N, C-alpha and C positions, 0 to 999 in steps of 0.2 A: 826899195828894190826887193823883188821876190824872184825866186828861181823855180822854174818848171823844167826839171832835168837840166839841160845846158842852156835853156832859154832864159834870158834876163827880162824881167817884166818891171818896168819903171812906172810908178804912179805919181802924178803931180798933184798940186793942191787944187787944181780946177777939175779934177776927174779925168784928165787925159791919161791914156795908157800907151806907153811907148814900148814897142818890140822891134828889134832890128832896125832902129832908127826911124820907124814909122809910128806916128802918133794918131790915135783914134779916140773919139769920145762917144762911146756906145749909149750914154745917157747924159743929158745936159745939167748934171749937178755934181757936187763934190762926192768923192768916195770916202765914207767915214771909217770903214773897216775892210780889210782884204786879207785873204790867205790862199795858199795853194793846197788843193786836195787832188785826189786821183783824177778827177774829171777836168781839172783846169784851174781857173781863177774864180774863186767865190768871193763876192763882195757885196757891200751895202751902199746904196746911193741915197743921200738925204738932202732935202731942201726944206729948211725951217720956215722960210717965207711962204712957200706953197703948202706947207704942212703935209709933206708926202715922203715916203721912203720905199725903196725897193731892195729886194735881195735877189741875186741872180748868179748863175754859173756860166762863165764864158769859156768855151773850149779853146785851148791854145794850140791845137794841132792844125788850125786853119787861120787865115788872116782875120783880124777883128774888123768890125764895121762901125761906121759913124751912125749915130742916131739922129733924132730930130733936134732942132734948136730950142732954146729956152722959151721963146714965144709960142711955139707950137705946143710945147708941154703945158704951158700956162692955160691954154685953151682946151686941153684934153687931158687934164691932170690925172684922171682916174682910169684912163684907157691905155696910155702909152707905156710900153715896157722897154726893158734894156735890149737894144738892138743886137742881134746875133747870139742871144743867150740860148743855152740848151733848155733852161727853164727860168722863169722869173715870177716872183710873188710880190704882191702889194703887202707891205707891213703896216699893221694898224697901230704900232707903237714904235718909238725910236729904238734902234739897235744900240746897245751899250757896250757890247764886247763880242768878238768872234774869233774863233781859232779853228784850225783843221789839221788833221794828220792822216794820211792814207785816204781811206774812204769815210772817215768820221769827221763830221762838222758839228761844232758846239757853239751856240750863240745865246745871248741874253737880250730880252726886250724889256724896256722900261715898264715897270709896274705889271708885268705879265709873268715872267718866269724864265727858266733856262730850258733850252731845247737841244736835242741831239738828233741829227739826221744822217743819212748816207749822202754821198755826193750827188745822187740823183734826186735829192730832196725827200726821199722816203723817211718818215719819222721813225725814230728808234724809241725815244722816250722824251718825256717832258716833266719838269718839276717846278714847284713854286719858288718864290724868292726866299733868300735867307731871312731869318727872324730879325726883327728890328731891335737894336740895342738902344733903349730909352736914355742911356747916359750920354750918347753921342749926339752931336748937332743934327738937325734935320737934313736929310739928303745923304748922310754918311752911310746909310744902309744900301745905297745904290751900288750895283755891281760895276766895277771898273776894269776888270781884267779876268781872262780865263786862260789857264795853262793846261796842256795835256801831257801826262806821263803815262804810267800804268793806270792812273786814276784821272779824274777831272778835278782841277783845282780852281775854285771860284773865290775871287777876292772882291771885297767891297772897299769903298772909299775910307771907311773907318777901320781898315786893316783886319776885318773879320775873314778868316780863312776856312772855307767850307770845302771838304773833300767828298766827292761823289764817286760811286761805282761807275766805271766807264761803260759797262754793258747795260746797266739797269737804271742809273740815275739815283739809286738809293744813297742816302747819306751815310758816310763812313765815320766822319768826325767833323767837329767845328770848334774853332778856337779863335779868340780875338787877341792879337798882339797888343801888348801894353805900351803903345806909343801914341803920342799926340801928333797926328798927321792926317792930311787929306790926300790919300793915295790916288794917283792918276794912271799909273801903269805898273805892271809887274812882269819882270823878265825871269826866265827860268832856264836852268840846265839840269835835267833830271830832277832831283829832289832839292836842289839849291835854288833860292829865289832872291831877286833883288827888287825891293819895293822903291818906287820913285814917288816922292811927295811933291805937291805943288809949291811948297815953301823952300824947295831946294835940297831937302834932306833925302838921302838914300839909305836903305837898311838892307843888309845882307842877313838872310834868315834861312833856317831849315824848315820853315813853316810853322814852327812851334815857339821859338824864341829868337830874339835879335842877337846876332853874333857881332856885327860891326855896323856902326852908324857914322855917316860922314856928311857934313854940310858942304854943298857945292856952291859955286859962284852964280848958279842959275839952275833951272830945272834940267833934269837929265833928258836929252833928246833921244838917246838910244843907249843900250848897254848889251854886252855879250860876255859870256864866260869863256876864257881862253884855255881852260884846263887847269889853270893855277890861280887865277884871280879874275875879278870883274874888270873889263874894259868899259869905259864910260865916255860919252861925249856930251857936253853941255854947251852953254853959251860961249862959243869960240874958245873951247878948252878941251884938251884930251886928258883923260885921267885913268890911272890905275887905282882901284879902290883903296888898297892898303899901301900904295906907293906914291909915285911922283905924278906931276901934272905938267902940261905944256900948253901955252897959248897958241891958237891957230888963227890965221887971217880971216878965213871965211867960216860961216856957220855950218857946223857938221850936222847932218841929219840921220845918217845911218852907218853902222859898222858892218863891214863885209870881210869875210875870210876868203883869201885866195891863196892856195898852195902854202898853207900854214903861215901866212903873213896877214896882218890885219890892216885894212884900209878904211878910210873915212870918205863917204860920199857927202859932198857939201852942197849947199843950196844953189851953187852955180852949175851943178851937174858934173863936177870934177872929182877925181879920186886922188887921195894922197895917203901916205902911210900914217898910221896912228902912232903918236908920240915919237915921230922921227922927222 
């Protein structure tokens, strides 16, 4: 779930977007990445079978529209764009990560590089991929997550942390954390980060060294910093990183803060309090 002002935007596994109880499918594929920027919802749509990808901006100050069906797309794979988009681009490589804040959008494309644009898709800068660490397994140099603070933080599967200047894309620093992990997501709160590994380990770090590591009962589905500690949800479990845990009946998919209380959105579309 994402928030555009007071508007709740719920994205499902089939690429459906629900706003005010109304679901629309602007493009008939899954949404691989999504974020809120000044212009609305920016997202990437990917279909591996058809070998296609789109990036588009959907304005949220007007109702969304349904696009074509999968069969129509299959017959016109190079021409059909995301319905109702302010702009839509065909991507020539798979999107690996995307984030946005205000009018800034930063995303990475497989074997291409990192790009920064305004919400109207005007390019600000682009830069190449992080240098390959030959000591790591093949594929671990791939970008897995991007965080925005006063700088741009690029993370690879092998826990390489590259910091770029937000305005120019120039490299500020690069360091590889000394952990054996295959990172799939990085959550942040200002300059504090939580790395989630595919083997169930999570690592709290300031970006330079690991402060806390904990093995979960499954991969982290989502995490958020509550001002004192990291709250985490994994396979039917609520967790405080340095504290307790509690089993839940349904699979939690996202943490949401409402009026200083933390709720879990589960795979049934219901919300319940985290650890209560």
